[in-house]
C-alpha positions as CSV (number, residue, x, y, z in Angstrom):
1,X,8.0,25.7,-111.1
2,X,7.6,23.0,-113.7
3,X,4.2,22.4,-112.5
4,X,3.0,25.9,-112.6
5,X,-0.3,26.4,-114.9
6,X,-0.3,30.1,-114.5
7,X,3.1,32.3,-113.7
8,X,2.3,36.0,-113.3
9,X,5.5,38.1,-112.7
10,X,6.0,41.6,-111.6
11,X,2.5,42.9,-112.6
12,X,2.2,46.7,-112.2
13,X,-1.2,48.5,-113.1
14,X,-1.5,52.2,-112.9
15,X,-4.7,54.4,-113.2
16,X,-4.2,58.3,-113.4
17,X,-2.2,59.1,-110.3
18,X,-3.0,55.8,-108.5
19,X,-1.0,52.7,-108.4
20,X,-3.4,49.8,-108.6
21,X,-0.9,47.1,-108.9
22,X,2.7,47.3,-107.6
23,X,4.8,44.5,-108.6
24,X,2.3,41.3,-108.0
25,X,4.1,37.7,-108.8
26,X,2.6,34.5,-108.0
27,X,2.4,31.1,-109.6
28,X,-0.6,28.9,-109.8
29,X,0.0,25.1,-109.9
30,X,-2.1,22.7,-111.9
31,X,-5.2,21.7,-110.2
32,X,-4.7,24.1,-107.8
33,X,-7.5,26.8,-106.5
34,X,-6.0,30.4,-105.5
35,X,-8.3,33.1,-104.0
36,X,-7.3,36.6,-104.2
37,X,-8.2,37.9,-101.2
38,X,-8.4,41.6,-99.9
39,X,-10.3,44.9,-99.1
40,X,-11.8,47.0,-101.8
41,X,-9.1,48.9,-103.4
42,X,-6.5,46.1,-102.9
43,X,-6.0,45.4,-106.6
44,X,-7.5,41.9,-106.7
45,X,-10.1,42.4,-109.4
46,X,-7.6,44.5,-111.5
47,X,-5.3,41.7,-110.9
48,X,-8.0,39.2,-112.4
49,X,-9.1,41.5,-115.1
50,X,-5.3,41.3,-116.2
51,X,-5.2,37.6,-116.3
52,X,-8.8,37.5,-118.2
53,X,-7.3,40.1,-120.9
54,X,-9.8,42.7,-120.2
55,X,-7.1,45.1,-118.6
56,X,-3.5,45.5,-119.8
57,X,-0.9,45.8,-117.3
58,X,1.6,48.5,-117.5
59,X,4.6,46.2,-116.7
60,X,4.8,42.7,-116.1
61,X,4.3,39.0,-117.7
62,X,1.7,36.4,-117.6
63,X,2.0,33.1,-118.8
64,X,-0.4,30.3,-118.8
65,X,1.7,26.8,-119.5
66,X,3.9,27.6,-122.4
67,X,1.9,30.4,-123.7
68,X,2.6,34.1,-123.1
69,X,-0.4,35.7,-122.5
70,X,1.0,39.1,-121.9
71,X,4.6,40.5,-121.6
72,X,5.3,44.0,-121.4
73,X,9.1,43.6,-122.7
74,X,7.8,42.2,-125.9
75,X,4.4,43.9,-126.6
76,X,2.7,40.3,-126.4
77,X,-0.8,40.6,-125.5
78,X,-3.2,37.7,-126.6
79,X,-6.8,38.8,-127.0
80,X,-9.4,37.9,-124.2
81,X,-11.3,35.6,-126.3
82,X,-8.4,34.0,-127.4
83,X,-6.9,33.2,-124.2
84,X,-9.1,30.0,-123.5
85,X,-10.1,30.9,-119.8
86,X,-13.3,30.2,-118.6
87,X,-14.4,33.6,-116.6
88,X,-17.4,33.9,-114.2
89,X,-18.7,37.4,-113.6
90,X,-20.0,38.6,-110.6
91,X,-23.5,39.4,-112.0
92,X,-23.3,35.7,-114.2
93,X,-24.0,38.1,-117.4
94,X,-26.7,35.6,-118.6
95,X,-28.4,36.2,-121.9
96,X,-31.8,36.9,-120.6
97,X,-33.4,35.8,-124.1
98,X,-31.6,32.6,-124.8
99,X,-32.6,29.4,-122.7
100,X,-30.3,28.0,-120.5
101,X,-29.2,25.4,-123.0
102,X,-28.4,28.5,-125.2
103,X,-26.2,30.1,-122.5
104,X,-24.4,27.4,-122.2
105,X,-23.8,26.5,-125.7
106,X,-22.9,30.0,-126.8
107,X,-19.4,29.6,-126.1
108,X,-19.1,26.3,-128.4
109,X,-21.1,28.3,-130.7
110,X,-18.6,30.9,-131.3
111,X,-15.8,28.5,-131.5
112,X,-17.6,26.8,-134.5
113,X,-17.9,23.2,-132.7
114,X,-20.1,20.8,-134.7
115,X,-23.9,20.9,-133.6
116,X,-23.7,17.3,-132.4
117,X,-20.8,17.9,-130.5
118,X,-22.4,21.2,-128.7
119,X,-25.6,19.3,-127.8
120,X,-23.5,16.4,-125.9
121,X,-21.2,18.9,-124.2
122,X,-23.7,21.7,-123.0
123,X,-25.6,18.7,-121.6
124,X,-22.9,17.4,-119.9
125,X,-22.0,20.8,-118.4
126,X,-25.5,21.0,-116.9
127,X,-25.2,17.3,-115.7
128,X,-22.0,18.8,-113.8
129,X,-23.5,21.7,-112.2
130,X,-26.8,19.6,-111.1
131,X,-29.3,21.4,-113.8
132,X,-30.0,18.6,-115.9
133,X,-33.2,18.6,-117.5
134,X,-33.3,22.5,-117.1
135,X,-32.0,23.2,-120.4
136,X,-35.1,24.6,-121.8
137,X,-35.8,27.3,-119.1
138,X,-34.7,31.0,-119.1
139,X,-32.7,32.8,-116.8
140,X,-35.6,34.5,-115.0
141,X,-37.0,31.3,-114.0
142,X,-34.3,30.2,-112.2
143,X,-33.1,31.1,-108.6
144,X,-29.8,32.9,-107.9
145,X,-28.2,29.6,-107.1
146,X,-29.2,28.3,-110.1
147,X,-28.0,31.3,-112.3
148,X,-24.9,31.2,-110.6
149,X,-24.7,27.5,-111.8
150,X,-25.7,28.1,-115.4
151,X,-22.7,30.7,-115.5
152,X,-20.1,28.3,-114.1
153,X,-21.5,26.1,-116.7
154,X,-21.0,28.3,-119.4
155,X,-17.6,28.9,-118.1
156,X,-16.4,25.1,-118.0
157,X,-18.2,23.9,-121.2
158,X,-15.2,24.1,-123.5
159,X,-12.7,22.9,-120.9
160,X,-10.8,25.7,-120.4
161,X,-7.2,25.6,-118.9
162,X,-8.2,28.2,-116.3
163,X,-11.0,29.1,-114.6
164,X,-11.6,32.9,-113.3
165,X,-14.3,33.6,-110.5
166,X,-15.0,37.2,-109.6
167,X,-16.9,37.2,-106.7
168,X,-18.9,34.3,-107.9
169,X,-21.2,33.8,-104.6
170,X,-21.7,37.4,-103.5
171,X,-25.1,37.8,-105.0
172,X,-26.5,34.5,-103.2
173,X,-27.9,35.2,-99.5
174,X,-26.0,33.9,-96.8
175,X,-27.7,30.4,-96.4
176,X,-27.4,29.8,-100.0
177,X,-23.5,31.2,-99.9
178,X,-22.9,28.7,-97.2
179,X,-24.3,25.7,-99.5
180,X,-22.6,27.0,-102.6
181,X,-19.3,27.2,-101.0
182,X,-19.3,23.5,-100.5
183,X,-20.9,22.9,-104.0
184,X,-18.4,25.0,-105.7
185,X,-15.3,23.5,-103.9
186,X,-16.6,19.6,-105.0
187,X,-16.9,20.9,-108.5
188,X,-13.6,22.6,-108.8
189,X,-12.0,19.1,-107.5
190,X,-14.0,16.8,-109.6
191,X,-13.4,18.7,-112.7
192,X,-9.3,18.8,-111.9
193,X,-9.3,22.5,-112.9
194,X,-6.8,25.3,-111.9
195,X,-8.8,28.2,-110.5
196,X,-8.4,32.0,-109.3
197,X,-11.2,33.2,-107.3
198,X,-11.6,36.8,-106.4
199,X,-13.3,37.8,-103.0
200,X,-13.3,40.1,-100.2
201,X,-15.1,37.1,-97.9
202,X,-12.4,35.6,-95.9
203,X,-14.5,32.8,-95.2
204,X,-15.1,32.2,-98.8
205,X,-11.2,32.1,-99.3
206,X,-10.7,29.7,-96.4
207,X,-13.5,27.5,-97.9
208,X,-12.6,27.1,-101.4
209,X,-8.9,27.9,-101.8
210,X,-5.9,25.8,-101.8
211,X,-3.8,29.0,-101.1
212,X,-4.5,32.5,-100.1
213,X,-3.0,35.8,-101.5
214,X,-4.1,38.3,-99.1
215,X,-3.7,41.8,-101.3
216,X,-3.3,45.2,-99.7
217,X,-3.1,48.4,-101.8
218,X,-1.5,46.8,-105.0
219,X,1.0,44.2,-103.0
220,X,0.7,40.9,-102.0
221,X,0.9,41.2,-98.1
222,X,0.9,37.5,-97.2
223,X,0.2,34.2,-99.0
224,X,-0.2,30.6,-97.5
225,X,-2.7,27.8,-97.1
226,X,-5.7,28.6,-95.4
227,X,-4.6,27.4,-92.0
228,X,-1.3,29.4,-92.3
229,X,-3.4,32.6,-93.0
230,X,-5.6,32.2,-90.4
231,X,-3.3,30.4,-87.5
232,X,-0.2,32.3,-88.6
233,X,-0.7,35.7,-89.4
234,X,3.1,37.6,-90.7
235,X,1.8,40.9,-90.4
236,X,-1.0,43.2,-88.5
237,X,-2.9,43.6,-91.4
238,X,-3.1,40.0,-92.0
239,X,-3.9,39.3,-88.3
240,X,-6.9,41.8,-88.1
241,X,-8.0,41.4,-91.6
242,X,-8.8,37.5,-90.7
243,X,-11.1,36.4,-88.4
244,X,-12.4,38.5,-85.6
245,X,-10.3,40.0,-83.2
246,X,-9.6,41.8,-80.0
247,X,-6.8,44.5,-80.6
248,X,-4.6,45.7,-77.5
249,X,-2.7,48.8,-77.9
250,X,0.5,49.1,-75.7
251,X,4.2,48.9,-75.5
252,X,6.5,46.0,-75.9
253,X,8.1,46.2,-72.5
254,X,10.5,43.3,-72.8
255,X,11.4,40.6,-75.2
256,X,12.6,37.0,-74.6
257,X,13.3,35.0,-77.7
258,X,9.8,34.9,-79.5
259,X,8.0,36.0,-76.6
260,X,7.0,39.4,-75.3
261,X,5.5,41.3,-72.4
262,X,3.0,43.9,-73.7
263,X,2.0,46.5,-71.5
264,X,-0.7,49.5,-71.2
265,X,-2.6,51.8,-68.7
266,X,-2.4,49.7,-65.8
267,X,-2.3,46.1,-67.4
268,X,0.3,43.9,-68.8
269,X,0.0,40.6,-70.8
270,X,2.6,38.1,-72.3
271,X,2.3,37.0,-76.0
272,X,4.1,35.9,-79.2
273,X,6.1,38.6,-80.7
274,X,5.7,38.4,-84.7
275,X,8.5,40.4,-86.6
276,X,11.2,42.4,-85.6
277,X,10.5,44.1,-82.6
278,X,12.4,45.6,-80.0
279,X,11.9,46.2,-76.4
280,X,10.4,49.6,-75.6
281,X,8.6,50.2,-79.0
282,X,4.8,50.7,-79.6
283,X,2.9,47.5,-80.3
284,X,-0.2,45.8,-80.8
285,X,-1.7,42.6,-79.3
286,X,-4.4,40.4,-81.3
287,X,-6.1,37.8,-80.4
288,X,-9.1,35.7,-81.9
289,X,-12.2,36.1,-80.1
290,X,-12.9,32.4,-80.2
291,X,-9.2,32.2,-78.0
292,X,-10.4,34.6,-75.4
293,X,-11.4,33.0,-72.4
294,X,-14.1,33.8,-69.7
295,X,-12.8,32.6,-66.3
296,X,-14.6,32.7,-62.6
297,X,-10.9,32.6,-61.0
298,X,-8.0,34.4,-62.2
299,X,-5.2,32.4,-64.0
300,X,-2.1,33.2,-65.9
301,X,-2.2,36.1,-68.5
302,X,-5.6,37.3,-67.3
303,X,-7.2,40.6,-66.4
304,X,-9.8,41.4,-64.1
305,X,-13.0,42.5,-66.1
306,X,-16.7,43.2,-65.6
307,X,-19.1,41.7,-68.1
308,X,-21.1,44.7,-69.9
309,X,-23.4,42.5,-72.1
310,X,-24.1,39.3,-73.8
311,X,-25.4,38.7,-77.5
312,X,-27.1,35.2,-78.5
313,X,-25.9,34.4,-81.6
314,X,-27.2,30.6,-81.8
315,X,-24.2,28.7,-82.1
316,X,-22.4,30.9,-79.4
317,X,-22.7,33.8,-77.6
318,X,-20.9,37.4,-78.1
319,X,-19.9,38.9,-74.9
320,X,-18.3,42.3,-74.0
321,X,-16.2,42.7,-71.3
322,X,-14.3,46.1,-69.5
323,X,-11.0,45.4,-68.5
324,X,-9.7,48.9,-67.2
325,X,-9.1,50.8,-70.0
326,X,-9.9,47.7,-72.5
327,X,-12.8,46.7,-74.1
328,X,-12.8,42.9,-74.7
329,X,-15.1,40.6,-76.6
330,X,-15.3,36.9,-76.3
331,X,-17.1,33.9,-78.0
332,X,-18.3,31.3,-75.7
333,X,-20.5,28.0,-76.2
334,X,-22.9,29.5,-73.5
335,X,-23.5,32.8,-71.9
336,X,-21.1,33.9,-69.1
337,X,-21.8,33.0,-65.4
338,X,-22.7,35.9,-63.3
339,X,-19.3,34.9,-61.6
340,X,-17.2,35.4,-64.5
341,X,-14.7,38.1,-63.7
342,X,-11.8,37.5,-65.6
343,X,-11.0,37.3,-69.4
344,X,-7.5,35.2,-70.1
345,X,-5.5,35.5,-73.2
346,X,-3.2,32.4,-73.7
347,X,0.3,33.1,-74.4
348,X,0.1,31.3,-77.6
349,X,-2.9,32.8,-79.0
350,X,-1.9,36.6,-78.1
351,X,0.1,37.8,-81.2
352,X,2.2,41.2,-80.6
353,X,2.8,43.2,-83.9
C-alpha cells in the first residue's frame, strides 16, 4: 500500500518446538490504530516485540515507511533503540528515582538533544497527557492512571513514527480503564500518530482501534473494523471470542442460500450460514446475548423455555433459561416478567458455523 506506515510480511517465530508466529502479514496505514487481539499464547505480544526489535523473527520482513527494520533474506536487523518507535510497556517501567519530568526527558537526553529543547518538548508532552505542573513529582506519588500517562508522554516526546502499546491499560481498575480508553483514543487522534496496541480485552480493542487483527495460535484468524469484527464474524472462533454468546451445538439439516436450519434434540432454529457448510454436517449456532429475545408469547424462530434465574447488573439483567437440553442466557433492560415462557433467536442474529 502506498500510504502504509508499517508493513509486516510473512513473519515466523519459533521457540523450541512451538511455532509462535506462523506467517503473519499486515499493513498499518499512516495515522491508523491497529489492535492485536487474542487469547494468551496467540502470538500478539511476540509480534509486537518483533516490530519493536526486542525479538528477532526466524523468517519474514518488517519495514517502516522506506526503512527496513528486519529482513531475514538479507540479514538486516535494526537495533531497537535505532528504530525510532515509541514503546509503552504493560508495567510502565518508570524510573522510580527520577522525577516525572526526568522520566519524560530521558529519551531526549539519550538522543543528545539540546537542553533548552529538552525542556520545551518534555513540558509539551506533559501538557498533551494532562499532567502539566506535575513534573517535580515522583512515580510513587502518582496514581496508576497518572503513571500510565507518564509512560505515554515518555513514548511520544521524541515524535516517533509509530507508537507500540503493550496492554497499556491492564494495570488500571475497571472504572479508570473505561475513562482511559476514551482518553487514549483522543490522544492518538490529536497527535495523528500510527499505533499498534496489544490487548486481550475485546472492549479495549473495539474502543481504541480503527482495525482489529484477531490472532489465534500464531495466525490472523480475522481482521476488520470493530463493527465488522463484532457484527460479521467469519469463523466460529471469531464469533465466540467477541462478545458474550449463546452456543447451540447441533446439525445443519437444511441449507437454502445463506440460510440454514439447525436442529438438535427436540428443537430446530433458522439462522445465517457462515462458511462452506453442507446439509447433514455437524454445526454450531452462535447468537449474542443482547440479541436473544425473551417473550411471553410464541413467535418465529423461538423455543419454549423456563426461567431459572436472573441477575441484576445495573444497566441490564442477565437471565438464564432452560429450553429443553439448551441452557440459554439473555440480556434485557428489565427483569423478565413471570409470564416469560419463550426465547427467540432472530434469524439475522443467529450465525451457523
